[in-house]
N, C-alpha and C positions, 0 to 999 in steps of 0.2 A: 869183626874188625870195625874201626872207627869209620863213620860216614862223613865224607867231606862234601859239604854242600853249603851254598850261601843264598842262591836265588830261589825265593819262595813265591808261589802263586797262592793266594788265599781265595777260597770258595765258600761263601756263606750268604745267608739272606736275613733271617729274623733277629730279634733282640738277643736270643740265646748266643748268637755268634759274636756279638759285640765285644764282650770281655776278652775273648781270644784274640781278635784282631787288635784291640787296643794294647794288649799285653805284648804282642809281637812288635808293635811299633815302639812301645816304651822301651823294649829291650834292644831296639835299634837293629832288629832283624831286617834283612833286605827283602821287603815285599815288593816285587816288581809290578804286580797288577792284582786286581780284585775281580772275581767273577761272582755275579749275583743274579737272582731271578729278574725278569723284565718287570718294569713298572706295572702296577695293577690298579684298576679303578676301585675307589674306596669312598665310603660315605654316601649320603643321600644324593649328592651331586655327581657321584661316580667319577670324581676327578682322579686322573692318573697320579699315583703316589709311589715314590721310590721306596726301596727297602731300607731298613735301618743301617744295614751294612754299606749300602751305596752312599748314604748321607755321610757316614764317617769317612769312607774312602775319599770322597770328593773333598771333604774338609782338609784331608791330609795330602791333597793333590796327587792321589794315586790314579793310574789309568783304570777305568771301570769298563767291563764288558758284560753284556746281558743277553747271551744267546738263549733261544727258546729250547735248544737241544745241543748236546755235546757230540752228537753223532754225525753232524755235517762235516764234510772234508775241509771246508774253509775255516770252520771253528778250530778244528784240530791243527791245521796249518798255522793258524794264528797263535795257538798255544805253543807249538813247537818253535816258532820264530823267537819266542821270548827266552828259550833255552833254560827252562826251570830245572832246578835240582830236585825240588820236592813240591808236591801239592799239599796244602793244608785245607781240609774239608770239615766245616762245622755247620751242620743244619743247612746245607745248601739247597736241597730239594730237587736236584737233577741226578739221574743215574750217570755214573762215570763208566763208559765202555772200556774194554780192555785196551783198545787202541789209544785212548787218552792216558790210561794208567801206565802205558809203555813209554810215554814221552819223557817224563822226568827221569833222571838217573837213579833216583831211589823211590820212585813210585809216589804213593800218597798216604798221608796219615789223617785219620778221622778221629774227631772227638765225639763220642756217643754217650748219651745220658742214661746209661744203665750199666749194671755189672754183667757184661756179656759172658756167656751166650744167652742170658735171660733178657727178654724184652727187646728183641731185634725189631726194627721197623720205625714207623714215623711218629708214634706217640708213646714212648717208653715212660715218660714222667706220669702221664695221666693214668696209664694202665697199672703202673706200680701202686698208685694210691687206691684205685678202684679195686684192685685184687687183694688189698689188705697186707701188702708187704711191710715189714718193719724197717727195712733199709733198702737203699738202692745205691747209686754211685755214678762214677764216670769211668769210662774206658777209653784209652787211646789205642788205636789199632791200625794195622796196615790194611788198606783197602784192596779187596780183590773183586772179581766180577760178580760175586754173590751179594745178598742183602745182609750187610753187617756180619759177614762170615769170616772176615780176615783174621790174621793172627793178632793176638793181644800183645800190646807193648807194656802199658802200665794200667793199674786200676786203683781207685780210691773210693772207699765207701762213704755213704752219707745216711744218717738216720732219717726215717720218715716219722714225723710227730703226728699225734692224733688230731692236731689242729691244722696240719698242713693242707694247703690247697695246691693245685697244679702250679699256680703262679708263685707262691712262696717257695716251693721246692725248686721250680724252674730257676728262680733268681739265685739260690744258693748253688745249684749245680752249674750254672753258667760261669760263676766266678771260680768254682773248684775246677771246672774244665779248663779254664785259661791257665791256671797255675800248673795243672798236670800236663798241659800241652808244652809249656816252656820247659818243664822238667824232662819230658820225653825227648825234646830236641837236644837238650844238653847231654843226656845220657847216650843218645844215638851218636852224637859227635865223638863221644868218648869211647864208643864201642862197648858200652857197659850194658846194653840191652839185647836180650835174645828173644825174638818173637816167639810166643807160645801159641800153638794151635788151640782153637776152641773145642770144648767137649760138646759135640753136636747132640749127644743124648740128653743134655741138660738145657737145650735151647727152648725158648718160647717166643711168641710173636706179639708185637704191639701194633695192630693195624691202625690206619688213619681213622680219626673220629668223624662221625656224621651227626648232624643235629638230632636225628630221630633217636639216637642212642641215649639222649638225655632224658627220655620220658621215664618218670618214676613209676615203678611197679610196687604198689604198697603192700603186696603180699610178701615181699622180701623183708628181712629183719631191719630194725632201725639202724644197726651198725652198717649193714650193706648199703642202705640208702644214703646214709651220711657220707660214706666213702665215695659214692657216685657223685653226690653234690660237690664234695671237695675236689674230686678228681677232674670234674668238668668245669671248674671255676678258674678262669673267667670264660673259657670257650670250650665247647659250644653251649654250656649251661644245662643244668638239670631243670626239668619242668613237670608240672602236673596240670590238671584242669579244675577250674571251679565253674560248674555249669558249662557254658560254651566258651569261656574265657581261658586262655592259657595263662598259667601262673608260674613264673620263673622262681626258683628257689636258690638264692645265692649263698645262704649260710644257715646251718642247722646245729642243734646240740642234742646229744643223746639224753633221753630221759632216764630216770632211775626206776620208774614203774615197769612192771611186767604184766599189766592187765591184759586180758584177752578180749578181743572184740572184732568187729568187722574191719579189715584193713582198709585204710583210706578215710576212715571216719574221724571227724574232729572230736577229740576226747575232752579237751578243756580249752577255755580261753582266759583262764585266770591270769591276772597281772599283765594282760595285753600280749600274752604268748599263745601262738597257735600250736597246740599239742595234738599230734595225729597218731592214731593207732596204726601200727604196722603189723606185718606177719609175726613179728616177735619184738615186743617192747614199744615204747612211746618215743616219737621223734618230735622235738620242738623246732618249729620254723622261726628263725630269728630275723632274717633279711629276705624280702620277697619283692616281686615286681609283677603286678597285674598287667596283662596285655594292654598296650597303649598308654601305660603310665611309667613313671620313673621308679627306680629302685627305692625301697623304703623299709623301715622296721615293720615287724608284724603288728606292733601297737599302732603305728600310723595307718596301716592297711585297714585295721578293724574300725578305725574312726570314719573311714570312707566307704567301706563295703559291709554289707549285712551278712557276715558269716556267723553261724551259731553252732553250738554244740549239737552233734548228731548229723551235721551236713557231711556229705561225702566229697572227697577230692578224687580226681582221676576221671577216666572215661566211664560214664555211667551207662 
């Protein structure tokens, strides 16, 4: 049956959520308030910095709330007093307990950056690239008490290109998510959507990323390492070591050679390109950053550091 609602509360924090909030406002949806994560210290000065969603909300004169948790009674009372019909959740970063989901008349809709039930969790974009998926997408779903386990409303696929980084794929999916969210709301109002349960037997998990996961293991294939570099760009970044210095690798290209050698050994420095032997194939490092220095091309790096053929990268 059609869903009659007008009062929306938007919950989101990072850049990924911005297109969805902007699209709701452009469509003149009644967003009564915005919930986002508390301001966080950032940069060398550790200055408190507001989230991208907060900045846009304040620009549009929307009430902004920044609770540390949604489990507190006073926070739930605050939400209830606003009499929302629906919660819209896009990369918010806080768990919504059942007591919060029960407040709005139609619960909550989430925009998730994968084709559920694959890649539930905090880092679906990055893990899809790292895992070698050929496509991913956006799912709108009803939120339940589980981790991305609610019924599916709509889905839209997106190809993953061999040159995609987490950033480039993030940007496309955030825009696609905004469009699918608006389509979802329209169809819900028309009573044209029947929520579909997820197939739990096909589920997979995309856990949060940690900096240590960026370390390159050169015994992997060139293709696997390239996917790691792209999947962790821009954060937390893939890295290796040159001596006792950490070397970040921002961009790489798969080589055409299939020579066999010791993984992690510099195979060639021709034309200013750092070509490294992997467990299978050669990987060319194109953009790198030596610890304590700015990001630069491999050609620039070679002018300032004495790398030579036969040197080993990684923990020695």
